N, C-alpha and C positions, 0 to 999 in steps of 0.2 A: 504494499500499500504506499502511496506517495505521502510524503510529509507536507504540512502546510506551506513550508517554504518552497518546496518543489512545485506546489500548485499555484504559487504567486501570492500567498497570504502574508500579511504582516501586522504587527501590533503598533497602531499609530501612537504618536505622542498625546499626552493628556490634553493639550491645547487643541488638537484637531477637533472639528465640530462634533458635538454630540447629538444623538437622537434623544437620549435620556440619561439619568443617573440612577443606578440601582442601590438600594438600601435594604437592610434587613432590620426591622424595627426592634429595638432592644426590649428584651422581656426576662432575661436571665439575671435573677437577683444576685447571684454569686459573682457576677462580673462586676457589680457595683455594691458590694455588701453594705447594707445599711443605708444606702444612698441613692438607689435607682430612681426614686421619685424626683430627686433634685435635678436629674439631667434632662428631663422631658422638655421643659421650657427652651433649653438651648438647642436641643435636637430639633424641635418644631421650627425654631428660628432658622436653623440650617436648611430644612425642607423648604421653607418660605423663600429664602434667598435663591435656592436652586431653581424654583418655579418661575423666576423672573426671566430665565433664559432657556429653559428646557423642561421636558417632562420628567417627572420623578416616579419611578416604579419601586414599590415597597413590598418586600416579603413579609407576611404576617403569618402567625402560627395556626390560627383557626378562626372560625366565624366570630367567637367571643372577642378575640384579640383585635380582629378587623373592626368590630363595632367600637371598641375602646379607642383604637387609633383614629378612627373617623371622627369620633366625638372631640378628641383632642385637636384635630386639624380644623374642624368647624368652629370650635371655641376660639381658636387663634386667628380665624378669618383667613386661612390658607386658601389658595386658589385651587379648589378641588378639580377644576377642568383640566389641570395639568398634573394631576396625581392619580395613579392607578395602583390599587392594592391587589396583591396576588396571594392566594392561599398556598404559600410554599413554606411549611414549617421548618424553622431553624433551631439549631442549639444555641446560637449566640448572634451578636450583632455585627461581627466584623467582616462586612461584605467585600472589602478589599482582598481579603485572603481566601474567603470561600466562594466569593461570587464568580461570574463567568468572565473568562479572559476573551473579549471579542476581538476577532481578527477581521481585517478587511482585504479584499483583493482590488487594488485600484484599477486593474485592467478590465476585469470581468464585472466589477461592481457587485461582487458577491460578499456575503459575510459568513462567518463560522465562529464556533466557540471551542476553546480548548478547556477540557475538563481535567485539570491536574489533580493528582491525589492531595487530600487534605487531612492532616492528623493533629490539628490544634497545636501547632508549634512544637512538634516533637512529643506529642502524647501527654502534654501538661494538663489539659482540661477536658477529659472525657465526660460524657460521650460527644462524639463529633460526627455521627453518621448521617444526621439530617443536613448538616452544613456540607458534607462531602458531596452530595448529590445535587445540590442547588444549580450548578452550571448546566447539567443535563436537563433538569426540569425546565430551565429557562429556554434552552435550545429546542425542547419539545414544543413549548408554547409558540415559538416563532417558526417551527419547522426548519431549523437551521442544522447543518452538518456539525457533528461533534468529533473532535480529535481527542484520543485518550493516550497521553504519554506514559501513564502508569508509573510515574514517580511523583514525590511530594514537592509541591512548589506553591509559594504564597505571593499574591499580588503585591504585597508591601515589601517583598524582598528584592524587587526588580524595578528599574527606572529606565525610561526610554526617551530618546531625543527625536524619534520618527525618522531618522536618517541613517538607520543601521547600527546605532550604538546602544548597548545595554550597560547599565551600571548596576553593580551588586556588591555584597560583602562576603568575604570568606567566613566570617564568624557565623553567618546564618547558613548559607548554601552548602558549606562543607562541614557543617555540624553533624556529628554522628547520629543524632536523633531525627534526621531527615531521610537521607538516602545513603546509609552507611556502606552499601555495596558498590557505590559509584565513585570514581576518581574525579578530580577537578576537570580533566579533559573530557570525560564522559558526560558530566553535567553540562559542560559547554556545548556539546553536541545537541543535547536536548534543547537548550536555549536557542541555538542557531535554528534548528529544524522546526520548533514549534512556536517560536515568536517571530521567525523570519528576520532576524538580525544578521549583521555582518561582523560584529565586533563586540566582545565583552570585556569591560573594564572592571577590575577587582579592587576593592578597598578592604580594610582590615575589620575593626571592631565597631560596634554600635554603641549608643549611649547608655549610661547607668540607668537601671530601673526598667529597661526594655526586656520584657519577658519573651520577646520573639527571637532572642539571640542576635540581635543587630540588624533589624530591618533598615534598608537604605532610605525609606521614606520618613525617617526621623532624623536623617543625617545630611543627605545631599539630594537635591532636586534640579533637574533640568528646567530652565525657564525659557529657553530657546534652543535651537539645535547645537550651539556651540558654547552656551553659558550655563554654568550651575550656580546655585546658591548653596553654601555649606554652613552649618552651624559651628560656631566657636565660642569657647568659654573664656572670659577675661580674668576670672579669678584663679590665680595659680594654685590656691589651695583646694579648689573644687576638684572632685574625683573625676570630672569629665574633661579637665583641662588637658592632661597628656593625650588622652584618647583622641580629642578633636584636634590637637596640634599635629599628631601623627597623620590623621586623616587629611589635614590641610596640606601637609608636605607631600603626601602620596598623590593627591589631586593634582598638584602642580607639576608632577612628572608625567602624568598621563597625556597621550595624544590621540586625537580623532583619526578617523579613516583617511582624512586628507593630510595627516601629518602634523596638523596645527594643535597647539595646546588648548586646553579648556580655558575659557574666561571664567575665573572664579571670583564670585561675590560673597563676601563674608556676612553672615547673619548672626546676631547675638543669640545666645542662649537666654531663656528667661531666668529670673531669680528662681532658686530651687523650690519646687513644689513638693511638700511633704505632707502626707496624711497618715495618721496612725503609725507614726515612726517609719513610714516607707517613703523612700525617694521615688518619685513618679517620673515617667519618661516624657516630661513636658518639653515640646520642641516646636519652634516656629516652622520647621521644615515640613511639618505634617499638615500643610495646606492642601487644599483641593481646587484644581483649575476647572471651573464650570464655564458654560458658554458665556454667561453675562458678567461673571465675577470671579475673583480669586478669594476662596473663603479660608481665612487664616485663624488658627486657634490663639486665643490670648489668655493671659494668666494673672490679671490684676496686679501687674508689676510695672516698674518704670521702663522696662525693655519693650514693652508692647508697642508703644508708638514709634520706637526706633525701628523695630522690625517691620511694622506696617509701612513706614516710609521708605525702607529699602526695597521692599517688594512692589511698592507703587512705581519705582523707577525701572523695575524689571519688567512690569506688565503694564505698558501704556495703552494697551487695547482693551483692557477690562478694568472694572472697579475692584479695588482691593478692599475687602470687607472683614473686619475682625468680629469673631463671636467668642464670647466667654467659654473657655474650656476647662475651667478650674475644677468643675465637678465631673465633667466627662472624662478627664484624664485619670481619675480614680479607677476607671476600667482598663488603664494601661494603653489607651490609644485615643486618637482624636479624629478629625474630619476626614482625613485621607484614609485612615484605617477603616472607616465606617462606610465608605462609598466605592463604587466601581462604575466607570463610564461605559456607555454604550455608543460607540462612534458611528457617525454617518459614513456612508461609503463615498 
């Protein structure tokens, strides 16, 4: 059977026009222990912002959950004409990682979905059986072809410039809790074949508190085909300082397919966010690029405005919108982790 790459498919950059954004509405109390009710106002605000530029497709677990979600959206005066709820039960809310990886074929104008294996970041949070089948359920709804690589891969672990380059981290993709039977070279083959890329650039470790073992979407993001923003820590006593300095140094040595270095824009880290003595993986890099806006997590600290200002200079074609993520980050992820784009062909 031919691979997606052989058939002309590729995974576009996040700024490529979207048909919709996919979400899995939060319902797992254990992901926000003692706090899940506090996240809903901000999550609904996220949905409302998305509807300004695109449709929002939301997985809900059952009819009762659907009714609850609908009531929340109506109360917040969300644009229901741009929201569709799907009875696709999930274990958790992290649609970036369990959601569909939509591919497009620019020549034939076809779309397809890759259904990677999903094991809740190395088996950390069972059960994950419902999450694991979400891509196929969505493909069945649309009547789209599905490719099954039969290895574990999460959407938050990979970052794309839409021009053949994929960024990732060794800490995550080479972790023995994902695909211990595969070498780095073998994993690269899967990335080439199923994402349709030409080049894989590797970084090292992720930020402290990140239970995904170092997802790239808390660390470095493409803002155009040759520019990345990367988080840096100014406090030399902070446990993220050395990790992020090493990451910055590595980024400056990388070269794109055309031989040019990356343009590297530094983004501050927020002041440490700690809850119940746990350092949380708060990062401004976990923004989501929607059709009408770039939605950025904020954390009620002085760095918020600095980060928003830097991102405004990077995204001149979209409004940069900050939404408070101080409660959401207790779930160990933010807006990028919660969403997955459905690209237009």
